[in-house]
TORMARVO-622624 format. One record per residue (C-alpha): x, y, z; residue number from 1. Coordinates in steps of 0.5 Angstrom, whole numbers. Example, Ala and Ser with C-alpha at 12.3 -4.5 7.8 and 13.67 -1.06 7.14 Angstrom:
2
[[25 -9 16] 1]
[[27 -2 14] 2]
This chain:
434
[[175 250 144] 1]
[[169 249 150] 2]
[[172 249 157] 3]
[[170 245 163] 4]
[[165 249 168] 5]
[[166 250 175] 6]
[[160 245 176] 7]
[[163 240 171] 8]
[[170 240 174] 9]
[[167 239 181] 10]
[[163 233 179] 11]
[[169 230 176] 12]
[[173 231 183] 13]
[[167 228 187] 14]
[[167 222 182] 15]
[[174 221 183] 16]
[[174 221 190] 17]
[[167 218 191] 18]
[[169 212 187] 19]
[[172 205 188] 20]
[[175 207 194] 21]
[[169 208 198] 22]
[[166 201 196] 23]
[[173 197 196] 24]
[[177 200 202] 25]
[[171 200 206] 26]
[[171 194 210] 27]
[[179 194 211] 28]
[[178 201 214] 29]
[[172 198 218] 30]
[[177 193 221] 31]
[[182 198 222] 32]
[[178 203 225] 33]
[[172 199 228] 34]
[[167 203 231] 35]
[[171 210 230] 36]
[[170 209 223] 37]
[[166 216 222] 38]
[[171 219 226] 39]
[[177 216 222] 40]
[[173 219 216] 41]
[[173 226 219] 42]
[[180 226 221] 43]
[[182 224 214] 44]
[[178 230 211] 45]
[[182 234 215] 46]
[[189 231 212] 47]
[[185 233 205] 48]
[[184 240 207] 49]
[[192 241 209] 50]
[[194 239 202] 51]
[[188 243 199] 52]
[[191 249 202] 53]
[[197 249 198] 54]
[[193 246 192] 55]
[[188 252 192] 56]
[[194 257 193] 57]
[[198 255 187] 58]
[[193 252 183] 59]
[[190 259 182] 60]
[[196 262 179] 61]
[[200 256 176] 62]
[[195 254 170] 63]
[[198 247 168] 64]
[[195 240 167] 65]
[[201 237 170] 66]
[[198 239 177] 67]
[[203 238 183] 68]
[[209 237 178] 69]
[[208 244 175] 70]
[[208 246 183] 71]
[[214 242 184] 72]
[[218 244 178] 73]
[[216 252 180] 74]
[[219 251 187] 75]
[[224 246 186] 76]
[[226 247 179] 77]
[[228 241 174] 78]
[[232 236 177] 79]
[[233 228 178] 80]
[[227 228 184] 81]
[[222 233 180] 82]
[[223 228 174] 83]
[[222 222 178] 84]
[[216 225 182] 85]
[[213 226 175] 86]
[[214 219 173] 87]
[[211 216 179] 88]
[[205 221 178] 89]
[[204 219 171] 90]
[[204 211 174] 91]
[[200 212 179] 92]
[[194 214 174] 93]
[[196 208 170] 94]
[[195 203 176] 95]
[[189 207 178] 96]
[[186 205 171] 97]
[[188 198 172] 98]
[[185 197 179] 99]
[[179 201 177] 100]
[[178 196 171] 101]
[[179 190 175] 102]
[[174 193 180] 103]
[[168 194 175] 104]
[[169 187 173] 105]
[[169 184 180] 106]
[[162 188 181] 107]
[[159 187 174] 108]
[[160 180 172] 109]
[[156 177 178] 110]
[[151 182 177] 111]
[[149 179 170] 112]
[[150 172 172] 113]
[[157 171 168] 114]
[[162 167 171] 115]
[[168 170 174] 116]
[[173 167 170] 117]
[[180 170 167] 118]
[[177 171 160] 119]
[[170 174 162] 120]
[[175 179 166] 121]
[[179 180 161] 122]
[[173 182 156] 123]
[[170 186 161] 124]
[[176 190 163] 125]
[[178 191 155] 126]
[[171 193 153] 127]
[[170 198 159] 128]
[[177 202 158] 129]
[[176 202 150] 130]
[[169 205 152] 131]
[[172 211 156] 132]
[[178 212 151] 133]
[[173 213 146] 134]
[[169 218 150] 135]
[[176 222 152] 136]
[[178 222 145] 137]
[[172 227 144] 138]
[[175 232 149] 139]
[[174 235 156] 140]
[[167 238 154] 141]
[[165 230 153] 142]
[[168 228 159] 143]
[[165 234 163] 144]
[[158 232 161] 145]
[[158 225 162] 146]
[[162 226 169] 147]
[[156 230 171] 148]
[[151 225 169] 149]
[[155 219 172] 150]
[[156 223 179] 151]
[[149 225 179] 152]
[[146 218 178] 153]
[[151 215 183] 154]
[[150 220 189] 155]
[[142 219 188] 156]
[[143 212 189] 157]
[[148 213 195] 158]
[[143 219 198] 159]
[[137 214 198] 160]
[[142 209 202] 161]
[[143 214 207] 162]
[[136 217 208] 163]
[[133 211 208] 164]
[[138 208 212] 165]
[[139 213 218] 166]
[[132 212 220] 167]
[[133 205 221] 168]
[[140 206 225] 169]
[[142 203 232] 170]
[[145 209 235] 171]
[[149 204 240] 172]
[[153 202 234] 173]
[[156 208 233] 174]
[[159 209 240] 175]
[[166 211 239] 176]
[[172 208 243] 177]
[[177 212 245] 178]
[[182 208 249] 179]
[[189 207 246] 180]
[[188 201 242] 181]
[[182 204 239] 182]
[[185 211 238] 183]
[[191 208 234] 184]
[[186 204 230] 185]
[[182 210 228] 186]
[[189 214 226] 187]
[[191 208 222] 188]
[[184 208 219] 189]
[[184 215 217] 190]
[[191 214 214] 191]
[[188 209 209] 192]
[[182 213 208] 193]
[[186 219 206] 194]
[[187 216 200] 195]
[[180 217 198] 196]
[[180 224 198] 197]
[[186 224 193] 198]
[[181 225 187] 199]
[[181 233 188] 200]
[[188 233 185] 201]
[[184 232 178] 202]
[[182 239 179] 203]
[[189 242 178] 204]
[[191 237 173] 205]
[[185 240 168] 206]
[[186 247 170] 207]
[[188 249 163] 208]
[[181 246 160] 209]
[[177 250 166] 210]
[[174 256 165] 211]
[[177 262 169] 212]
[[182 258 173] 213]
[[184 263 178] 214]
[[177 264 181] 215]
[[175 257 180] 216]
[[180 252 182] 217]
[[180 254 189] 218]
[[173 254 189] 219]
[[172 247 186] 220]
[[178 244 191] 221]
[[175 246 197] 222]
[[167 245 195] 223]
[[169 238 193] 224]
[[172 236 199] 225]
[[167 239 203] 226]
[[161 235 199] 227]
[[165 228 199] 228]
[[167 229 207] 229]
[[159 230 208] 230]
[[158 224 204] 231]
[[163 219 207] 232]
[[161 221 214] 233]
[[154 219 213] 234]
[[155 213 209] 235]
[[160 210 215] 236]
[[154 212 220] 237]
[[149 209 216] 238]
[[153 202 215] 239]
[[155 202 222] 240]
[[148 203 225] 241]
[[145 198 220] 242]
[[150 192 220] 243]
[[154 189 226] 244]
[[162 191 225] 245]
[[164 184 224] 246]
[[159 183 219] 247]
[[162 189 215] 248]
[[169 187 216] 249]
[[167 180 213] 250]
[[163 183 207] 251]
[[169 187 205] 252]
[[168 190 198] 253]
[[161 189 199] 254]
[[160 192 206] 255]
[[155 198 203] 256]
[[151 193 199] 257]
[[150 188 205] 258]
[[149 194 210] 259]
[[143 196 205] 260]
[[139 189 206] 261]
[[137 190 213] 262]
[[132 196 211] 263]
[[132 196 203] 264]
[[132 188 202] 265]
[[135 185 196] 266]
[[133 191 192] 267]
[[138 195 196] 268]
[[143 190 195] 269]
[[142 191 188] 270]
[[141 198 188] 271]
[[148 199 192] 272]
[[151 194 187] 273]
[[149 199 181] 274]
[[152 205 185] 275]
[[158 201 186] 276]
[[159 200 178] 277]
[[157 208 177] 278]
[[162 210 182] 279]
[[168 206 179] 280]
[[166 208 172] 281]
[[166 215 174] 282]
[[173 214 178] 283]
[[176 211 171] 284]
[[173 216 167] 285]
[[177 222 171] 286]
[[183 217 172] 287]
[[184 217 164] 288]
[[182 224 163] 289]
[[187 226 168] 290]
[[193 221 166] 291]
[[192 223 159] 292]
[[193 230 161] 293]
[[199 229 165] 294]
[[202 225 160] 295]
[[201 230 155] 296]
[[203 236 159] 297]
[[210 233 162] 298]
[[212 231 155] 299]
[[211 238 153] 300]
[[215 240 159] 301]
[[221 235 158] 302]
[[219 230 164] 303]
[[216 224 159] 304]
[[219 222 152] 305]
[[217 227 146] 306]
[[212 222 143] 307]
[[207 223 149] 308]
[[207 230 146] 309]
[[204 229 139] 310]
[[198 234 139] 311]
[[192 231 136] 312]
[[188 230 143] 313]
[[186 237 145] 314]
[[188 234 142] 315]
[[194 229 144] 316]
[[192 222 143] 317]
[[199 219 144] 318]
[[198 221 152] 319]
[[191 218 152] 320]
[[193 211 148] 321]
[[199 210 152] 322]
[[196 211 159] 323]
[[190 207 158] 324]
[[194 202 154] 325]
[[199 200 159] 326]
[[193 201 164] 327]
[[190 195 161] 328]
[[196 191 160] 329]
[[197 191 168] 330]
[[189 190 169] 331]
[[190 183 164] 332]
[[197 181 167] 333]
[[197 183 174] 334]
[[194 183 181] 335]
[[195 190 184] 336]
[[193 189 191] 337]
[[200 191 194] 338]
[[201 196 188] 339]
[[195 200 190] 340]
[[198 201 197] 341]
[[204 203 194] 342]
[[201 208 190] 343]
[[198 211 196] 344]
[[205 212 199] 345]
[[207 216 192] 346]
[[201 221 193] 347]
[[203 222 200] 348]
[[210 224 198] 349]
[[208 228 192] 350]
[[203 232 197] 351]
[[210 233 201] 352]
[[214 236 196] 353]
[[208 240 194] 354]
[[208 243 201] 355]
[[215 244 201] 356]
[[215 248 194] 357]
[[209 252 197] 358]
[[214 254 202] 359]
[[219 256 197] 360]
[[214 260 193] 361]
[[210 263 198] 362]
[[212 270 197] 363]
[[210 270 190] 364]
[[204 266 190] 365]
[[201 267 197] 366]
[[201 263 204] 367]
[[202 263 211] 368]
[[209 260 213] 369]
[[206 258 220] 370]
[[200 254 216] 371]
[[205 251 211] 372]
[[210 249 217] 373]
[[204 246 221] 374]
[[201 242 214] 375]
[[208 240 213] 376]
[[209 237 220] 377]
[[202 233 219] 378]
[[203 230 212] 379]
[[210 228 215] 380]
[[206 224 220] 381]
[[201 221 216] 382]
[[207 219 211] 383]
[[210 216 217] 384]
[[204 213 220] 385]
[[202 210 213] 386]
[[209 207 212] 387]
[[209 204 219] 388]
[[202 201 217] 389]
[[205 198 211] 390]
[[211 195 215] 391]
[[206 192 220] 392]
[[200 189 216] 393]
[[203 189 209] 394]
[[211 188 209] 395]
[[211 187 201] 396]
[[208 193 200] 397]
[[213 197 204] 398]
[[219 194 201] 399]
[[215 195 194] 400]
[[214 202 196] 401]
[[222 203 197] 402]
[[223 199 190] 403]
[[218 204 187] 404]
[[222 210 189] 405]
[[228 208 187] 406]
[[226 205 181] 407]
[[223 212 179] 408]
[[230 215 181] 409]
[[234 210 176] 410]
[[229 211 170] 411]
[[229 218 171] 412]
[[237 218 171] 413]
[[238 214 165] 414]
[[233 218 161] 415]
[[236 224 163] 416]
[[243 221 161] 417]
[[240 218 154] 418]
[[237 225 152] 419]
[[242 229 155] 420]
[[236 234 157] 421]
[[236 240 161] 422]
[[231 245 162] 423]
[[232 252 159] 424]
[[231 258 163] 425]
[[226 260 158] 426]
[[222 253 160] 427]
[[223 254 167] 428]
[[220 261 167] 429]
[[214 260 162] 430]
[[212 253 165] 431]
[[205 253 168] 432]
[[204 261 167] 433]
[[197 263 167] 434]
């Protein structure tokens, strides 16, 4: 079986990060961070490097498509919390799939002049997900090749936007404000945009299918974050420099397309809209690949029911079909705006537990205790800031986060009682080893 190359897995991670978030969350981030938008991206990139330290150290030696759950299981062992985090991780991919499908339909239908009614949304969402299910059915090499092509196309479009837009920038629009109110806005914006870097975790979720993972996992993680940080800062500078802040906030998910009009006209609006479709497609491709891999790996190690483990798709079609099937169901039935914010909290909690596990495993797998303690402090502050932001701006999401965590714990408890399942010592020792 052919495995993913370093370039292909970097492309997958970049595709997941420079996905729907830069288009759909940009307006909200601009509203919160104001003229400190580029600085907010830099700060959120620093958070990503905090997490990447543990992912790179552990991911190069614990080779498992379960990704962070593999690290947590090694560090904390099999328990109720580990099982609940497994459910939350898998569900985060399910929700991402549904959100991305909705985002694609929202851009696609106006672009081809179709009515944005419920029927057309449903047809577009179903066709899109089925197309990527078919692609993923052929395995990791097909995913890697398609992802590389999608990412190159998307980045080409964004770099045209950046290069032409930088020449027309009004530099006065980029002057940051560092009084207390604007600084707090920058911090809140950085917490929001931190979510835009979460795609690098897909590298560890695909480590079993990656060439030379001991060498390539750390390189891919750090390289993808650097590439994305560079792109985000340039995009934010180009947008702020060409469109007044109030217009960016008003445009919301179309902010980048609107920002292209002053220097590229209607062609720029069309070009960025196409770029958005490519971005969402690549993020969806990566989410389906990662979600199916996690479903299979967690079932194999007992953290999800056995039917996810039937091996036909790398072959494990059940993990692929069930993950995308539930994702499509969510897309057709629910408005997931608040759930998307809840998913952000889930990822932050997962990162916290990865760092805690790394602290316990540092003697075996490497890691500086001072660095790890600092990283744990930073992520704790990020989580508190995120919950504070939810409480003040999205109270339904705040309560939804608490309910989600409690629900995962209850489901995991009932699953363990029903199955009477415990890991054997051999399972624990052998999990995710190279």
